[in-house]
DRENPA-3360 file (N, C-alpha, C; in nm, 2 decimals, always signed):
BEGIN
1 = XXXXXXXX = +3.21/-8.49/-4.93/+3.35/-8.47/-4.96/+3.36/-8.43/-5.11 ~ +3.44/-8.34/-5.14/+3.47/-8.29/-5.28/+3.53/-8.40/-5.36 ~ +3.50/-8.41/-5.49/+3.56/-8.51/-5.57/+3.71/-8.48/-5.59 ~ +3.75/-8.35/-5.56/+3.89/-8.31/-5.57/+3.97/-8.33/-5.44 ~ +3.90/-8.39/-5.34/+3.97/-8.41/-5.21/+4.08/-8.52/-5.23 ~ +4.20/-8.49/-5.20/+4.31/-8.58/-5.22/+4.29/-8.71/-5.14 ~ +4.22/-8.70/-5.03/+4.19/-8.83/-4.95/+4.11/-8.92/-5.03 ~ +4.01/-8.86/-5.10/+3.92/-8.94/-5.19/+4.00/-9.01/-5.30;
9 = XXXXXXXX = +4.08/-8.94/-5.36/+4.16/-9.00/-5.47/+4.25/-9.11/-5.42 ~ +4.32/-9.08/-5.31/+4.41/-9.18/-5.26/+4.34/-9.31/-5.22 ~ +4.22/-9.29/-5.16/+4.14/-9.41/-5.12/+4.09/-9.48/-5.24 ~ +4.05/-9.41/-5.35/+4.01/-9.47/-5.47/+4.12/-9.56/-5.53 ~ +4.24/-9.50/-5.54/+4.35/-9.57/-5.59/+4.38/-9.70/-5.51 ~ +4.37/-9.69/-5.38/+4.39/-9.80/-5.29/+4.28/-9.91/-5.31 ~ +4.16/-9.86/-5.33/+4.05/-9.96/-5.35/+4.07/-10.03/-5.48 ~ +4.11/-9.96/-5.59/+4.14/-10.03/-5.71/+4.25/-10.13/-5.70;
17 = XXXXXXXX = +4.36/-10.10/-5.63/+4.47/-10.19/-5.61/+4.42/-10.31/-5.53 ~ +4.34/-10.29/-5.42/+4.29/-10.40/-5.34/+4.21/-10.49/-5.42 ~ +4.12/-10.44/-5.50/+4.04/-10.53/-5.58/+4.12/-10.61/-5.68 ~ +4.22/-10.56/-5.74/+4.31/-10.63/-5.83/+4.39/-10.74/-5.75 ~ +4.43/-10.70/-5.63/+4.51/-10.79/-5.54/+4.42/-10.91/-5.50 ~ +4.30/-10.89/-5.45/+4.22/-10.99/-5.41/+4.18/-11.09/-5.52 ~ +4.15/-11.03/-5.64/+4.12/-11.11/-5.76/+4.24/-11.20/-5.80 ~ +4.36/-11.14/-5.80/+4.47/-11.22/-5.84/+4.50/-11.33/-5.74;
25 = XXXXXXXX = +4.47/-11.31/-5.61/+4.50/-11.41/-5.51/+4.38/-11.51/-5.49 ~ +4.27/-11.47/-5.54/+4.15/-11.56/-5.53/+4.10/-11.57/-5.38 ~ +4.11/-11.46/-5.31/+4.06/-11.46/-5.17/+3.96/-11.34/-5.16 ~ +3.87/-11.35/-5.05/+3.77/-11.24/-5.03/+3.83/-11.12/-4.96 ~ +3.93/-11.15/-4.87/+3.98/-11.04/-4.79/+4.11/-11.08/-4.73 ~ +4.18/-10.98/-4.68/+4.31/-10.99/-4.61/+4.28/-10.97/-4.46 ~ +4.35/-11.04/-4.37/+4.33/-11.02/-4.23/+4.44/-10.94/-4.17 ~ +4.56/-10.95/-4.21/+4.68/-10.88/-4.16/+4.78/-10.85/-4.27;
33 = XXXXXXXX = +4.84/-10.73/-4.27/+4.94/-10.70/-4.36/+5.07/-10.68/-4.30 ~ +5.18/-10.71/-4.37/+5.31/-10.70/-4.31/+5.40/-10.64/-4.42 ~ +5.47/-10.53/-4.39/+5.57/-10.47/-4.47/+5.70/-10.51/-4.43 ~ +5.78/-10.58/-4.51/+5.91/-10.64/-4.47/+6.02/-10.54/-4.52 ~ +6.09/-10.49/-4.42/+6.21/-10.41/-4.44/+6.34/-10.49/-4.45 ~ +6.45/-10.42/-4.46/+6.58/-10.48/-4.47/+6.60/-10.58/-4.36 ~ +6.63/-10.71/-4.39/+6.66/-10.81/-4.30/+6.54/-10.90/-4.26 ~ +6.42/-10.86/-4.30/+6.30/-10.93/-4.25/+6.24/-11.02/-4.35;
41 = XXXXXXXX = +6.30/-11.03/-4.47/+6.23/-11.10/-4.58/+6.20/-11.24/-4.56 ~ +6.29/-11.31/-4.48/+6.27/-11.46/-4.47/+6.14/-11.49/-4.39 ~ +6.08/-11.40/-4.32/+5.97/-11.42/-4.23/+5.85/-11.48/-4.32 ~ +5.84/-11.43/-4.44/+5.72/-11.47/-4.52/+5.71/-11.62/-4.54 ~ +5.83/-11.69/-4.55/+5.83/-11.83/-4.57/+5.79/-11.91/-4.45 ~ +5.78/-11.85/-4.33/+5.75/-11.92/-4.21/+5.60/-11.89/-4.16 ~ +5.53/-11.82/-4.24/+5.39/-11.78/-4.20/+5.29/-11.88/-4.24 ~ +5.32/-11.96/-4.34/+5.22/-12.05/-4.39/+5.23/-12.08/-4.54;
49 = XXXXXXXX = +5.12/-12.12/-4.61/+5.13/-12.15/-4.75/+5.11/-12.03/-4.83 ~ +5.21/-12.01/-4.92/+5.19/-11.90/-5.02/+5.09/-11.94/-5.12 ~ +4.99/-11.85/-5.14/+4.89/-11.89/-5.24/+4.89/-11.79/-5.36 ~ +4.97/-11.68/-5.35/+4.98/-11.59/-5.46/+5.10/-11.50/-5.44 ~ +5.16/-11.47/-5.56/+5.27/-11.37/-5.56/+5.24/-11.28/-5.68 ~ +5.23/-11.15/-5.65/+5.19/-11.06/-5.76/+5.30/-10.95/-5.77 ~ +5.35/-10.93/-5.89/+5.45/-10.83/-5.91/+5.38/-10.69/-5.89 ~ +5.46/-10.60/-5.83/+5.41/-10.47/-5.80/+5.37/-10.40/-5.93;
57 = XXXXXXXX = +5.43/-10.43/-6.04/+5.40/-10.37/-6.17/+5.26/-10.40/-6.22 ~ +5.20/-10.51/-6.16/+5.07/-10.56/-6.20/+4.96/-10.50/-6.11 ~ +4.99/-10.42/-6.02/+4.89/-10.36/-5.93/+4.89/-10.21/-5.94 ~ +4.78/-10.14/-5.95/+4.77/-10.00/-5.97/+4.84/-9.93/-5.85 ~ +4.93/-9.83/-5.88/+4.98/-9.75/-5.78/+5.11/-9.80/-5.71 ~ +5.15/-9.92/-5.74/+5.27/-9.98/-5.68/+5.39/-9.96/-5.77 ~ +5.51/-9.96/-5.71/+5.64/-9.94/-5.79/+5.73/-10.05/-5.75 ~ +5.82/-10.09/-5.84/+5.93/-10.18/-5.82/+6.03/-10.10/-5.74;
65 = XXXXXXXX = +6.07/-10.14/-5.62/+6.17/-10.07/-5.55/+6.31/-10.09/-5.61 ~ +6.38/-9.98/-5.62/+6.52/-9.99/-5.67/+6.62/-10.01/-5.55 ~ +6.57/-10.03/-5.43/+6.66/-10.04/-5.32/+6.70/-10.19/-5.30 ~ +6.84/-10.22/-5.30/+6.88/-10.35/-5.27/+6.83/-10.41/-5.14 ~ +6.79/-10.53/-5.14/+6.74/-10.59/-5.02/+6.58/-10.59/-5.01 ~ +6.52/-10.53/-5.11/+6.37/-10.52/-5.11/+6.32/-10.59/-5.24 ~ +6.22/-10.68/-5.22/+6.16/-10.75/-5.34/+6.07/-10.65/-5.41 ~ +6.02/-10.69/-5.53/+5.93/-10.61/-5.60/+5.80/-10.68/-5.61;
73 = XXXXXXXX = +5.75/-10.75/-5.51/+5.63/-10.82/-5.52/+5.55/-10.82/-5.39 ~ +5.42/-10.86/-5.40/+5.34/-10.87/-5.29/+5.29/-11.02/-5.28 ~ +5.29/-11.08/-5.16/+5.26/-11.22/-5.15/+5.14/-11.23/-5.06 ~ +5.05/-11.33/-5.09/+4.94/-11.36/-5.00/+4.97/-11.50/-4.94 ~ +4.97/-11.50/-4.81/+5.00/-11.63/-4.74/+4.87/-11.67/-4.66 ~ +4.84/-11.80/-4.67/+4.73/-11.86/-4.59/+4.79/-11.93/-4.47 ~ +4.75/-11.88/-4.36/+4.80/-11.94/-4.23/+4.69/-11.99/-4.14 ~ +4.71/-12.10/-4.07/+4.61/-12.15/-3.98/+4.63/-12.09/-3.85;
81 = XXXXXXXX = +4.53/-12.02/-3.80/+4.54/-11.94/-3.67/+4.44/-11.99/-3.57 ~ +4.48/-12.10/-3.50/+4.40/-12.15/-3.39/+4.27/-12.21/-3.45 ~ +4.16/-12.20/-3.37/+4.03/-12.27/-3.41/+3.95/-12.18/-3.50 ~ +3.99/-12.06/-3.53/+3.92/-11.97/-3.61/+3.93/-12.00/-3.76 ~ +4.01/-12.10/-3.80/+4.03/-12.13/-3.94/+4.14/-12.05/-4.00 ~ +4.16/-12.07/-4.13/+4.27/-12.00/-4.20/+4.25/-11.85/-4.20 ~ +4.36/-11.78/-4.20/+4.37/-11.64/-4.21/+4.46/-11.60/-4.32 ~ +4.44/-11.49/-4.38/+4.53/-11.45/-4.50/+4.61/-11.33/-4.46;
89 = XXXXXXXX = +4.74/-11.34/-4.49/+4.84/-11.24/-4.46/+4.89/-11.18/-4.59 ~ +4.89/-11.05/-4.60/+4.95/-10.98/-4.72/+5.09/-10.94/-4.68 ~ +5.19/-10.99/-4.75/+5.33/-10.95/-4.73/+5.37/-10.85/-4.84 ~ +5.40/-10.73/-4.80/+5.43/-10.62/-4.89/+5.58/-10.61/-4.90 ~ +5.63/-10.67/-5.01/+5.78/-10.66/-5.03/+5.81/-10.54/-5.11 ~ +5.71/-10.48/-5.18/+5.74/-10.37/-5.27/+5.71/-10.24/-5.19 ~ +5.79/-10.21/-5.09/+5.78/-10.09/-5.01/+5.83/-9.97/-5.10 ~ +5.76/-9.86/-5.09/+5.81/-9.74/-5.16/+5.87/-9.64/-5.05;
97 = XXXXXXXX = +5.99/-9.60/-5.06/+6.05/-9.51/-4.96/+6.03/-9.37/-5.01 ~ +6.02/-9.28/-4.92/+6.00/-9.14/-4.95/+6.11/-9.08/-5.04 ~ +6.24/-9.13/-5.02/+6.35/-9.07/-5.09/+6.35/-9.12/-5.24 ~ +6.27/-9.22/-5.27/+6.26/-9.26/-5.41/+6.20/-9.16/-5.51 ~ +6.13/-9.06/-5.45/+6.08/-8.95/-5.53/+5.94/-8.97/-5.59 ~ +5.87/-9.07/-5.55/+5.73/-9.10/-5.60/+5.63/-9.02/-5.53 ~ +5.67/-8.95/-5.42/+5.57/-8.87/-5.34/+5.52/-8.95/-5.22 ~ +5.46/-8.88/-5.13/+5.42/-8.94/-5.00/+5.30/-9.03/-5.02;
105 = XXXXXXXX = +5.21/-9.00/-5.13/+5.10/-9.09/-5.15/+5.15/-9.23/-5.19 ~ +5.25/-9.24/-5.26/+5.31/-9.37/-5.30/+5.36/-9.44/-5.18 ~ +5.42/-9.37/-5.08/+5.47/-9.43/-4.96/+5.35/-9.49/-4.88 ~ +5.24/-9.42/-4.88/+5.13/-9.47/-4.80/+5.04/-9.57/-4.87 ~ +5.06/-9.59/-5.00/+4.97/-9.67/-5.09/+4.96/-9.81/-5.04 ~ +5.07/-9.87/-5.00/+5.07/-10.01/-4.96/+4.98/-10.04/-4.84 ~ +4.99/-9.96/-4.73/+4.91/-9.98/-4.62/+4.76/-9.94/-4.65 ~ +4.74/-9.84/-4.73/+4.60/-9.81/-4.77/+4.54/-9.92/-4.85;
113 = XXXXXXXX = +4.62/-9.98/-4.94/+4.57/-10.09/-5.01/+4.53/-10.21/-4.92 ~ +4.62/-10.24/-4.82/+4.59/-10.34/-4.73/+4.46/-10.32/-4.65 ~ +4.44/-10.19/-4.61/+4.32/-10.16/-4.53/+4.20/-10.18/-4.62 ~ +4.21/-10.14/-4.75/+4.10/-10.15/-4.84/+4.07/-10.30/-4.87 ~ +4.17/-10.38/-4.86/+4.15/-10.53/-4.88/+4.10/-10.60/-4.75 ~ +4.08/-10.52/-4.64/+4.02/-10.58/-4.52/+4.11/-10.60/-4.41 ~ +4.24/-10.57/-4.42/+4.33/-10.59/-4.31/+4.30/-10.50/-4.20 ~ +4.29/-10.55/-4.07/+4.27/-10.47/-3.96/+4.40/-10.44/-3.88;
121 = XXXXXXXX = +4.50/-10.51/-3.92/+4.63/-10.50/-3.85/+4.74/-10.48/-3.95 ~ +4.84/-10.40/-3.92/+4.95/-10.39/-4.01/+5.08/-10.40/-3.92 ~ +5.17/-10.48/-3.97/+5.30/-10.50/-3.91/+5.41/-10.43/-3.99 ~ +5.48/-10.33/-3.94/+5.58/-10.25/-4.01/+5.72/-10.29/-3.96 ~ +5.81/-10.33/-4.04/+5.94/-10.37/-4.00/+6.04/-10.28/-4.08 ~ +6.16/-10.27/-4.03/+6.27/-10.20/-4.10/+6.40/-10.24/-4.04 ~ +6.50/-10.20/-4.12/+6.64/-10.21/-4.07/+6.68/-10.06/-4.04 ~ +6.75/-10.04/-3.93/+6.77/-9.90/-3.89/+6.91/-9.89/-3.82;
129 = XXXXXXXX = +6.94/-9.76/-3.79/+7.06/-9.73/-3.71/+7.02/-9.73/-3.57 ~ +7.11/-9.77/-3.48/+7.08/-9.77/-3.34/+7.16/-9.66/-3.27 ~ +7.09/-9.59/-3.18/+7.15/-9.48/-3.10/+7.19/-9.53/-2.96 ~ +7.15/-9.65/-2.93/+7.18/-9.70/-2.80/+7.30/-9.80/-2.82 ~ +7.42/-9.77/-2.76/+7.53/-9.85/-2.78/+7.52/-10.00/-2.74 ~ +7.42/-10.02/-2.65/+7.40/-10.16/-2.60/+7.32/-10.25/-2.70 ~ +7.26/-10.19/-2.80/+7.20/-10.26/-2.90/+7.29/-10.28/-3.02 ~ +7.36/-10.40/-3.02/+7.45/-10.43/-3.13/+7.38/-10.46/-3.25;
137 = XXXXXXXX = +7.44/-10.45/-3.37/+7.38/-10.49/-3.50/+7.33/-10.64/-3.49 ~ +7.20/-10.65/-3.53/+7.13/-10.78/-3.52/+7.03/-10.78/-3.41 ~ +7.02/-10.67/-3.34/+6.92/-10.67/-3.23/+6.78/-10.62/-3.28 ~ +6.68/-10.70/-3.25/+6.54/-10.65/-3.28/+6.49/-10.56/-3.17 ~ +6.42/-10.45/-3.20/+6.37/-10.36/-3.10/+6.23/-10.32/-3.14 ~ +6.14/-10.32/-3.04/+6.00/-10.28/-3.06/+5.99/-10.13/-3.07 ~ +5.90/-10.08/-3.16/+5.88/-9.94/-3.17/+5.77/-9.90/-3.08 ~ +5.80/-9.81/-2.98/+5.69/-9.77/-2.89/+5.63/-9.64/-2.93;
145 = XXXXXXXX = +5.71/-9.56/-3.01/+5.66/-9.43/-3.06/+5.75/-9.38/-3.17 ~ +5.72/-9.27/-3.23/+5.81/-9.23/-3.34/+5.82/-9.08/-3.34 ~ +5.92/-9.03/-3.41/+5.95/-8.89/-3.45/+5.94/-8.88/-3.60 ~ +5.84/-8.82/-3.65/+5.84/-8.80/-3.80/+5.91/-8.67/-3.83 ~ +6.03/-8.69/-3.88/+6.12/-8.57/-3.92/+6.13/-8.56/-4.07 ~ +6.04/-8.61/-4.14/+6.04/-8.60/-4.29/+6.00/-8.47/-4.34 ~ +5.93/-8.39/-4.26/+5.88/-8.26/-4.30/+5.75/-8.27/-4.38 ~ +5.68/-8.39/-4.38/+5.56/-8.41/-4.46/+5.47/-8.51/-4.38;
153 = XXXXXXXX = +5.35/-8.53/-4.44/+5.25/-8.62/-4.38/+5.18/-8.69/-4.49 ~ +5.13/-8.81/-4.47/+5.05/-8.87/-4.58/+4.90/-8.82/-4.57 ~ +4.87/-8.74/-4.47/+4.74/-8.68/-4.46/+4.73/-8.54/-4.51 ~ +4.62/-8.50/-4.57/+4.61/-8.37/-4.63/+4.47/-8.31/-4.59 ~ +4.46/-8.18/-4.58/+4.34/-8.12/-4.55/+4.31/-8.13/-4.40 ~ +4.19/-8.10/-4.36/+4.15/-8.11/-4.22/+4.12/-8.25/-4.18 ~ +4.23/-8.33/-4.17/+4.22/-8.47/-4.14/+4.30/-8.49/-4.02 ~ +4.23/-8.47/-3.90/+4.30/-8.47/-3.77/+4.29/-8.61/-3.71;
161 = XXXXXXXX = +4.41/-8.68/-3.69/+4.41/-8.81/-3.64/+4.50/-8.82/-3.51 ~ +4.44/-8.88/-3.41/+4.51/-8.90/-3.28/+4.62/-9.01/-3.29 ~ +4.74/-8.97/-3.26/+4.85/-9.07/-3.27/+4.91/-9.10/-3.13 ~ +4.83/-9.07/-3.02/+4.87/-9.09/-2.89/+4.92/-9.23/-2.86 ~ +4.84/-9.33/-2.91/+4.87/-9.47/-2.88/+4.89/-9.54/-3.01 ~ +4.96/-9.48/-3.11/+4.98/-9.53/-3.24/+5.03/-9.67/-3.25 ~ +5.13/-9.71/-3.17/+5.19/-9.84/-3.18/+5.13/-9.93/-3.07 ~ +5.06/-10.03/-3.12/+4.97/-10.11/-3.04/+5.04/-10.17/-2.91;
169 = XXXXXXXX = +4.98/-10.13/-2.80/+5.03/-10.19/-2.67/+5.00/-10.34/-2.66 ~ +4.88/-10.37/-2.72/+4.84/-10.52/-2.72/+4.94/-10.60/-2.79 ~ +4.98/-10.56/-2.91/+5.07/-10.65/-2.99/+5.21/-10.64/-2.94 ~ +5.25/-10.53/-2.88/+5.38/-10.52/-2.81/+5.39/-10.62/-2.70 ~ +5.28/-10.63/-2.63/+5.27/-10.73/-2.52/+5.28/-10.87/-2.57 ~ +5.22/-10.90/-2.68/+5.23/-11.03/-2.75/+5.38/-11.06/-2.78 ~ +5.44/-10.96/-2.84/+5.58/-10.97/-2.88/+5.67/-11.00/-2.76 ~ +5.65/-10.94/-2.65/+5.73/-10.96/-2.53/+5.70/-11.09/-2.46;
177 = XXXXXXXX = +5.58/-11.14/-2.49/+5.56/-11.28/-2.44/+5.63/-11.38/-2.52 ~ +5.64/-11.35/-2.65/+5.72/-11.44/-2.74/+5.87/-11.44/-2.71 ~ +5.92/-11.31/-2.68/+6.06/-11.30/-2.65/+6.07/-11.19/-2.54 ~ +6.08/-11.23/-2.42/+6.08/-11.13/-2.31/+6.21/-11.04/-2.31 ~ +6.31/-11.07/-2.39/+6.43/-10.99/-2.40/+6.41/-10.87/-2.49 ~ +6.30/-10.86/-2.56/+6.29/-10.75/-2.65/+6.28/-10.61/-2.58 ~ +6.36/-10.52/-2.63/+6.35/-10.38/-2.58/+6.26/-10.30/-2.66 ~ +6.23/-10.18/-2.61/+6.15/-10.08/-2.69/+6.22/-9.95/-2.71;
185 = XXXXXXXX = +6.18/-9.88/-2.81/+6.25/-9.75/-2.83/+6.16/-9.66/-2.92 ~ +6.21/-9.54/-2.93/+6.15/-9.44/-3.02/+6.22/-9.43/-3.15 ~ +6.15/-9.45/-3.26/+6.20/-9.45/-3.40/+6.19/-9.31/-3.46 ~ +6.30/-9.26/-3.52/+6.29/-9.14/-3.59/+6.31/-9.16/-3.74 ~ +6.21/-9.12/-3.82/+6.22/-9.13/-3.96/+6.27/-9.00/-4.02 ~ +6.38/-9.00/-4.09/+6.43/-8.89/-4.17/+6.41/-8.92/-4.32 ~ +6.41/-8.82/-4.41/+6.38/-8.84/-4.55/+6.48/-8.93/-4.62 ~ +6.61/-8.92/-4.58/+6.72/-8.99/-4.66/+6.73/-8.92/-4.80;
193 = XXXXXXXX = +6.81/-8.99/-4.89/+6.87/-9.12/-4.87/+7.01/-9.11/-4.81 ~ +7.06/-8.99/-4.78/+7.19/-8.99/-4.71/+7.18/-9.03/-4.57 ~ +7.28/-9.08/-4.51/+7.29/-9.11/-4.37/+7.31/-8.98/-4.29 ~ +7.28/-8.99/-4.16/+7.29/-8.87/-4.08/+7.44/-8.84/-4.04 ~ +7.46/-8.72/-4.01/+7.59/-8.68/-3.95/+7.60/-8.71/-3.80 ~ +7.72/-8.72/-3.75/+7.73/-8.74/-3.60/+7.66/-8.63/-3.53 ~ +7.66/-8.50/-3.57/+7.59/-8.39/-3.51/+7.44/-8.41/-3.51 ~ +7.39/-8.46/-3.62/+7.25/-8.49/-3.63/+7.21/-8.60/-3.54;
201 = XXXXXXXX = +7.29/-8.70/-3.53/+7.26/-8.81/-3.43/+7.26/-8.76/-3.29 ~ +7.36/-8.68/-3.26/+7.36/-8.62/-3.12/+7.23/-8.54/-3.09 ~ +7.18/-8.47/-3.19/+7.05/-8.40/-3.18/+6.94/-8.49/-3.16 ~ +6.94/-8.60/-3.24/+6.83/-8.70/-3.23/+6.83/-8.76/-3.09 ~ +6.94/-8.79/-3.03/+6.95/-8.85/-2.90/+6.89/-8.75/-2.80 ~ +6.92/-8.62/-2.82/+6.87/-8.52/-2.73/+6.72/-8.51/-2.73 ~ +6.66/-8.53/-2.84/+6.51/-8.51/-2.85/+6.44/-8.65/-2.83 ~ +6.51/-8.75/-2.79/+6.45/-8.87/-2.75/+6.45/-8.99/-2.84;
209 = XXXXXXXX = +6.53/-8.99/-2.95/+6.53/-9.10/-3.05/+6.62/-9.21/-3.00 ~ +6.58/-9.33/-3.02/+6.66/-9.45/-2.99/+6.70/-9.52/-3.12 ~ +6.63/-9.50/-3.23/+6.64/-9.57/-3.36/+6.63/-9.47/-3.47 ~ +6.70/-9.48/-3.58/+6.68/-9.39/-3.69/+6.68/-9.46/-3.82 ~ +6.59/-9.42/-3.91/+6.58/-9.48/-4.04/+6.51/-9.40/-4.14 ~ +6.47/-9.46/-4.25/+6.41/-9.38/-4.36/+6.28/-9.44/-4.41 ~ +6.20/-9.50/-4.32/+6.07/-9.56/-4.35/+5.98/-9.56/-4.23 ~ +5.87/-9.63/-4.23/+5.78/-9.67/-4.12/+5.69/-9.56/-4.07;
217 = XXXXXXXX = +5.74/-9.44/-4.03/+5.65/-9.34/-3.96/+5.54/-9.30/-4.05 ~ +5.57/-9.26/-4.17/+5.47/-9.21/-4.27/+5.36/-9.32/-4.29 ~ +5.41/-9.45/-4.30/+5.32/-9.56/-4.32/+5.23/-9.58/-4.20 ~ +5.29/-9.57/-4.08/+5.21/-9.58/-3.96/+5.10/-9.48/-3.95 ~ +5.13/-9.36/-3.98/+5.03/-9.25/-3.98/+4.92/-9.28/-4.07 ~ +4.95/-9.32/-4.19/+4.84/-9.36/-4.29/+4.76/-9.48/-4.25 ~ +4.83/-9.57/-4.18/+4.76/-9.69/-4.14/+4.66/-9.65/-4.02 ~ +4.70/-9.57/-3.93/+4.61/-9.53/-3.82/+4.49/-9.45/-3.88;
225 = XXXXXXXX = +4.52/-9.37/-3.98/+4.41/-9.29/-4.04/+4.31/-9.38/-4.11 ~ +4.36/-9.50/-4.15/+4.27/-9.59/-4.22/+4.20/-9.69/-4.12 ~ +4.23/-9.67/-3.99/+4.16/-9.75/-3.89/+4.23/-9.88/-3.85 ~ +4.36/-9.89/-3.89/+4.43/-10.01/-3.86/+4.50/-10.01/-3.73 ~ +4.52/-10.13/-3.67/+4.60/-10.14/-3.55/+4.75/-10.16/-3.60 ~ +4.84/-10.08/-3.54/+4.98/-10.07/-3.60/+5.08/-10.13/-3.50 ~ +5.16/-10.22/-3.55/+5.28/-10.28/-3.48/+5.40/-10.25/-3.55 ~ +5.51/-10.20/-3.49/+5.63/-10.18/-3.55/+5.75/-10.24/-3.48;
233 = XXXXXXXX = +5.84/-10.30/-3.56/+5.96/-10.36/-3.50/+6.08/-10.33/-3.59 ~ +6.19/-10.29/-3.53/+6.31/-10.25/-3.61/+6.42/-10.36/-3.58 ~ +6.50/-10.37/-3.68/+6.63/-10.45/-3.67/+6.74/-10.35/-3.67 ~ +6.82/-10.34/-3.56/+6.94/-10.26/-3.56/+7.04/-10.32/-3.65 ~ +7.07/-10.26/-3.77/+7.17/-10.31/-3.86/+7.30/-10.25/-3.85 ~ +7.31/-10.14/-3.78/+7.44/-10.06/-3.76/+7.42/-9.96/-3.65 ~ +7.53/-9.93/-3.59/+7.53/-9.82/-3.49/+7.53/-9.69/-3.57 ~ +7.45/-9.59/-3.53/+7.44/-9.47/-3.60/+7.57/-9.39/-3.60;
241 = XXXXXXXX = +7.57/-9.29/-3.69/+7.70/-9.21/-3.71/+7.74/-9.15/-3.58 ~ +7.86/-9.16/-3.54/+7.92/-9.10/-3.42/+7.90/-9.19/-3.30 ~ +7.81/-9.29/-3.30/+7.80/-9.39/-3.19/+7.92/-9.48/-3.19 ~ +7.96/-9.51/-3.31/+8.09/-9.59/-3.33/+8.18/-9.52/-3.43 ~ +8.30/-9.57/-3.45/+8.39/-9.50/-3.54/+8.38/-9.56/-3.68 ~ +8.29/-9.66/-3.70/+8.28/-9.73/-3.83/+8.20/-9.64/-3.93 ~ +8.25/-9.64/-4.06/+8.17/-9.57/-4.16/+8.04/-9.64/-4.19 ~ +7.94/-9.57/-4.25/+7.81/-9.63/-4.27/+7.80/-9.67/-4.42;
249 = XXXXXXXX = +7.73/-9.78/-4.45/+7.71/-9.82/-4.59/+7.59/-9.90/-4.60 ~ +7.52/-9.90/-4.71/+7.40/-9.99/-4.73/+7.44/-10.13/-4.73 ~ +7.56/-10.16/-4.78/+7.60/-10.30/-4.78/+7.61/-10.36/-4.64 ~ +7.65/-10.27/-4.55/+7.65/-10.32/-4.41/+7.51/-10.35/-4.36 ~ +7.42/-10.27/-4.40/+7.28/-10.30/-4.36/+7.23/-10.43/-4.41 ~ +7.26/-10.46/-4.54/+7.22/-10.59/-4.60/+7.29/-10.70/-4.53 ~ +7.42/-10.69/-4.50/+7.49/-10.80/-4.44/+7.44/-10.83/-4.30 ~ +7.42/-10.72/-4.22/+7.37/-10.74/-4.08/+7.23/-10.81/-4.09;
257 = XXXXXXXX = +7.14/-10.76/-4.18/+7.01/-10.82/-4.20/+7.02/-10.97/-4.24 ~ +7.11/-11.00/-4.33/+7.13/-11.15/-4.37/+7.17/-11.23/-4.25 ~ +7.26/-11.18/-4.17/+7.32/-11.26/-4.06/+7.21/-11.28/-3.95 ~ +7.12/-11.19/-3.93/+7.01/-11.20/-3.83/+6.89/-11.27/-3.89 ~ +6.88/-11.28/-4.02/+6.75/-11.32/-4.08/+6.68/-11.45/-4.02 ~ +6.75/-11.56/-4.01/+6.68/-11.68/-3.96/+6.62/-11.65/-3.82 ~ +6.69/-11.59/-3.73/+6.64/-11.56/-3.59/+6.52/-11.47/-3.59 ~ +6.54/-11.35/-3.66/+6.43/-11.26/-3.66/+6.31/-11.30/-3.74;
265 = XXXXXXXX = +6.33/-11.38/-3.84/+6.22/-11.43/-3.92/+6.13/-11.52/-3.83 ~ +6.19/-11.61/-3.76/+6.12/-11.69/-3.67/+6.04/-11.61/-3.56 ~ +6.11/-11.51/-3.51/+6.05/-11.42/-3.41/+5.92/-11.35/-3.47 ~ +5.94/-11.29/-3.58/+5.83/-11.22/-3.64/+5.71/-11.31/-3.68 ~ +5.74/-11.43/-3.73/+5.64/-11.53/-3.76/+5.56/-11.57/-3.64 ~ +5.63/-11.59/-3.53/+5.56/-11.62/-3.40/+5.47/-11.50/-3.35 ~ +5.52/-11.38/-3.37/+5.44/-11.26/-3.32/+5.31/-11.25/-3.41 ~ +5.33/-11.27/-3.54/+5.22/-11.25/-3.63/+5.11/-11.36/-3.61;
273 = XXXXXXX = +5.16/-11.49/-3.60/+5.07/-11.60/-3.57/+4.99/-11.58/-3.45 ~ +5.06/-11.54/-3.34/+4.99/-11.52/-3.21/+4.89/-11.41/-3.22 ~ +4.93/-11.30/-3.29/+4.84/-11.19/-3.31/+4.71/-11.23/-3.38 ~ +4.73/-11.31/-3.48/+4.61/-11.36/-3.56/+4.52/-11.45/-3.47 ~ +4.59/-11.53/-3.39/+4.51/-11.62/-3.30/+4.43/-11.55/-3.20 ~ +4.48/-11.43/-3.15/+4.42/-11.36/-3.05/+4.33/-11.24/-3.10 ~ +4.33/-11.23/-3.23/+4.25/-11.11/-3.29/+4.10/-11.16/-3.31;
% end
């Protein structure tokens, strides 16, 4: 592989960040990583004992998010998972969104760092718009597949990756054992930061989208390319444009996430704990 290969550089940056992360946390490796989107932040406190919190500014390649509702740190949690002994969970609160302008490599850097630190599983969460009127704000929905409508990819060069079964059927099964009422849907990622027009939402429904947001798909692709098992779950924070007559605002997203936080935090913690026990 050429030293100018962008894959090599991205992986080197992730390895450097992983080494700094593990040294700061005082652990040898990470078992599972979790990126917490809007509304999901309380889950970290239910996973186990926090052993480290590192500012994104102290790790190579990470950025402090300017998006309300997102923290600027990464946490390492020690959790007891069955008879196998303690496991370590990396909670990535410092998610970089594509619309922040740092480039697609920055968007993928979190999951690549987690993979370099040893994580075999990544859990991706988000707050999103719902295209199904039966999913009211506050409804969690499993991601079964996605539509990447950002016009870009975290992969470059002749790096062909199969995405047929990108979102883990195994972990979706665990989630539905934890909560049999959970539905599934197709998540569409658009670049943002503007919300979609009603005409765009009509188009998205026509091509098969059930959920729409501004994160997750690019991270999922990078995680699969790194060999990770991927699980995605969305929180419907608002009905998408044209589905209801209500105007859209980020404040609405934050408020819906806060209202659902205790319930979805418990749900996510149970899913993660069971996944670790069965991995």
